[in-house]
N, C-alpha and C positions, 0 to 999 in steps of 0.2 A: 733464266736467260731465254729470250725468244729466239727461235730459229729463223734463219734467213729464208727468203722465198726459194732460193735454189735448194736449200736443205729440205724444205717442206715438199717441194716438187719431187725431189729424189726419194723421200720417204713414201710419198703417195705412189710413185711408179713402182718402187721396190715392194711396198706392201701389197699392191694389187697383183704383182707378179708372183709373190710368195703365196698369196691366197689362192690364185688360180692354179699354181703348181700343186698345192696341197689338195685342192678339190680334184684335180686330175689324178693325183696319186691315189687318193681315197677311192675314186670311182674305178680306177684300174684294179685296185686291191679287191674291191667287192666283186667286180666282174670275174676276175680270175678265181676268187674263192667259190663263186657260184658255178663256175665251169669245171672245176677239178672233180667234184663228185661224179659228174657225167662221164668224164674220162676214166675215173676209177672203176665205174661200173663196166665199161667196155673192157678194161684190162682184166677185171675179175673174171669175165666170161671166157677169155682166151687163154688164161694161164692154167696149167695143170701141174700136179706134183712131179710128173715125169720130166717137165721142162726145167726144173730147178734141181740140178744135181747137188748132192751133199745134204739134202734136206731129208729128215726122217720120214718114212712112209706113214708113220702113225699120225703125223701132223695133218690137221684138217686143211685142205687146200684153200678153201674160201677164207678162213681166218688168217692164214699166212699172207695171202694176197692183200687182205684188208689192212694188215699191219704195215706192209710195205707201202701201200698207197697212202695211208695216213701219215707215215713218216715223210714220204716224199712230198705230200701236200703241205705239211707243216714247214718243212725245210724251204720249199719253193716260196711259200707266202712270207716267211721270215726274210729270205734273201731278197724278195721283191720289195718288202717294206724297208729293209736296211739300206740296200743299194739305191732305192728310189729316194730316200731321205738324203743320203750323201750326195747323189746327183743333183737333187733339188737345192741343197745348200750351196754347192759349187756354182750352179747356174744362177742362183739368186744373187750371190755375191758379184758375179760378173754382170748381171743385169743392173744391180744397184750402182756399180761403178760406171757402167755405160749410161745409166740414167743421170748420174751426176754430171758427166761430160755433156750429155744432150741438153740438160737443163741450163748449164752454163752457156752453151751455144745459143739457146733460145733467148736467154736474158741479156745477151751481149748488147742489143740495141738499147735496152733500158739502162745499162751501164753508160752508154754513150750519152743518153739524155741526162742522166744524173751528173755526169762529169761536166757537161756544158752548163747545166743549171748551177753547179757549185762554183764554176769559174765566174759566172755572171754575178752570183750573190757575193763573192769575195771581192769583186772589182769595185772601186770607188764609183759613186753615182755619176760623177762628172768625167769618168775615164772613157775614151773612145772605144776601148776594147771590151767594154761592159755590155751594154744593151745592143751594140752593133753586131755581136756574134750570133750566129744561128746554128742550129743542130744540123740541118740539111741531111737528114737521114735518107739513105738509098735502100732500095729493096722492094719487095712486093707490096702491093696496096693492102696491108692487113691492119689490125687494130693498133699495133705499135707504131706503124708508119703514120696512121691518122693522128695518134697522140703527139708524135714529134712535129707533124705539120701544124697542128693546133697550137702547140707551144711556140713555134716560130711565128705564127700570126700574132699571138699575144705579145711576143717580144717586139715585133715590128710596130705594133700600136703603142707600146710603152716607149719605144725609142722616139717615135714622132711626138709623143706627149712631152717627154723630157726636153727634146729639142725646142719645142714651142715654149716651154717654161724658161729655158736659157735665153731664147731670143726676147722673151718678154722682160726678163730681168735686165738684159742689156739695153733695151730701149725705154723701159718705164722710167728710169731715173731722169732722163732728159725730158721726156714727154710730160711727166707729172710736175717736175720742178719749174718748167718754163712759165706756165700761167701763174704759179705762186710768186715767182720772182717779178713778173710783170705787175701783179697786183701790189706787191710790196713797194715797187718803185713808184707807181701811181699814188699810193697812199702817202708815201714820204714827200712827194712833190706837193700834194695837196696840203699837207700839214706845214710844209715850209713856206707856203704862200704868205703874203703880207696880211696881217691882222685877220686870221681865220676866226670865225665865231667860236664860242665855247662849245656849242653843240657839235660843230664840225670837228673840232679838235678831239672831243670825247669820242665821237663816232669813229674818227680815224684811228685813235689809240686802240679802241676795242677791235676794229677790223684788223689792225696789225697783230694784235695778240692772237686772234683767231687764225690769221694767216701763218703765224709762227707755229701754232699748234698743229695745223695741217702739215706744215713742212716737217715737223718732228715725227708726225705719224707716218708720212711717206718714207722718211729716212729709216724709221724703225721697221717698216714692212720690208723694205729692200734689204736691210741688214739681216733681218730674220731669214729671208729667202736665200741670201748668199752665204750665211754662216751655217746653215743646216747641211753642210757638205764637208767631207774630210779635208783637212788642211795638208797640202803637200809641200809647199814652200815654208820651211820652218827656220826660226832663228833661236839662238840661245837667249832666254829671257829670265830674269830674276823677278819674281812676283813682289819681292820686297821693294824694289825700285818703283813699281807701279803703285803699290799701296802708299808709299811715302809721297808720291806725286799727286795721287787722286783723292786721298782721304782728307778733304777740306770741305768746309761749309760755313756760310755766313749766318745760318739760322739756328743750328743746333750744335752742341758740343761733339766734336769728332775725336775719338781716341784712336790713334794709330799705333799699332805694335808690329812693325815690319821685322820679320826674320827671314833669313835666306831660304828661298824656296824656288829652285831653278827648274824651268820646264823648257821644252822645245816646242815653239808654236809661232803663231802670227802675232807680232807685238801690238798691232792696232786692234785686233779682235780681243786680245787678252786685256788690253787697257779698257776697251769698251765693256768687257765683262765686269771688271772691278768697279768701273764708274757706274754701271747700272745698279750694282749691288749697293753702292754708297748712296746714290740718288734715291733708290727705293727705300733705304733706311731713313733718309732725311725727310722724304716726302710723306711717308706714313709714320709720323712720329707724334709725340705729345706737343701741344701748343706751347708749353713752358717746361723748362728744365729737361728737355729732351736730350738724348745722347745717342751716339752711334759708335760702336767699337769695331775696328777693322784690324784683323790679324792675318799674318801669313807665316807659315811654318812648314817644316818637312817632317813627315812621319817615318818611323823606322821601316814600315812596310813598302817603301818606295813610292810614296805619293806626296805631291806638293799640294798644300791646302790653303785656300783663302776663306776666311770665316768672317762674316759680318753679322753683328748683333745690334739690335736697336730697341729702344723703348717705344711704347705706343699702346694702342688699345689691345685688350685681350682678344685673341683670335681663337675660335674653336678649332680643335685639332683636325676635325673632319673637313675643315675648309682649306687646310694647308695644301693638299695636292692640287686643288683647282687653281691656286695662285699662279701656277706655271703655264696655264692655258692662255692663248692670245686673247686680249681684250677682257681679261678677267681681273677685277679689282675687288678686294674684300671691302664691304661697307662703302661702296663708291658714292652713295648718296650723301655721305657725311664728310667725305674727303674731297675738298675742293683743290684739285691739283691739275696741272696741265698735262699730266701723263695720259697715255693712251692705253695702258694695260699691257704693254709689250715688253717691259723691262726684264722680268724674270723669264719670259719665253725666250728672249734673245740670250740670256745667260745660259739657259739649258741647251740651246742650239749650239752656242760657242763651245761649251764644255763637251758636248757630244762630238763636235767636229774635231776636238783635240784628244779624243779617246778617254775623256773623263766622265764624271757624273756629278750631279748636284742634288742636295737634299736640304730640306728645311724642317724646322720644328718650332712650334709655338712656345713662347716662354710663359711660364705660369704667372709672372708679374706683368705680362703684357708685352707686345712686340713679337719679334721674329728673329730667329737665328738661321742664316743661310750658309751652307758649307759646300764649297766647290773643291773637288779632289781631281787633280790632273797628274798624269804620269810624270815622275820626276826625272829630270835630265842630269846625268852625272858628268 
């Protein structure tokens, strides 16, 4: 287990203090040890047998004094070392505790930065309390203050960027659809004129198809931008009802197996999710005897699942993750379809907005199986 920054700082402070204390105690011990023999020599010159009552006269004065001095020296050094180590241990414990408090005090601004960043990260991207919040750290102009100010500048730029994105989504629908609607009206008027030539009729029909394709592309881009955000207004939805309503096709056989799978979400987005899965299975299918199987069911682990399998060409497994990227279509040069390559990207965005996940796997016989799991509502 890795230690926290506060614990590491405390260990560094405490370790340096203990090391300095041991060096100081060792130096003191050596200096005292070197000083005692000098003092012993002075004592030996001043002491005589007459000054020590009760001592036998036959005892050599110098030897007696040396034994006293040696014992005193040993006792003094032992006492110095023992008491010094005890004092060092007590003071070191106090220093480590003080270091823990000081480290916590010094790291308090970092805790404030972390708490603000956590609140911003937990807030929904479209919530006003998210990127609008700032750290606004007060204090001296030090490294931590500069870090907080830099973080606030970054949040301000992100806030402006997301505001611009929201304004673009709000206005792009009208601005992009208006010329397409005008073109479609002019083409329909031209085709409705009396006795248009065959070339004009064919050209008008082709331009109408291109116009419709551009309209679907714009709708897909706008839906992708709008659905890639958490859903707050939720309703009780049974995926079985959506499967039973959406799983139809005029070109391939669609097998619907709806079973109860209740979720809380946006009904329009969830219907678009299932519809995109069905359309993707129908579009990328075999020219003859193709089929699409659509299932909905609830798993015991608390997830509601929509599963769509289809026949079709064999897809290499390494190509499957890329199918969820925008404008990505496998073998696009062989598949003549009006799709823009946004279907599965929108499916993934809607699933993520509802707190779910999507996965796909290539079938050995050809085709694809896409499985969307959403939190089940009880």
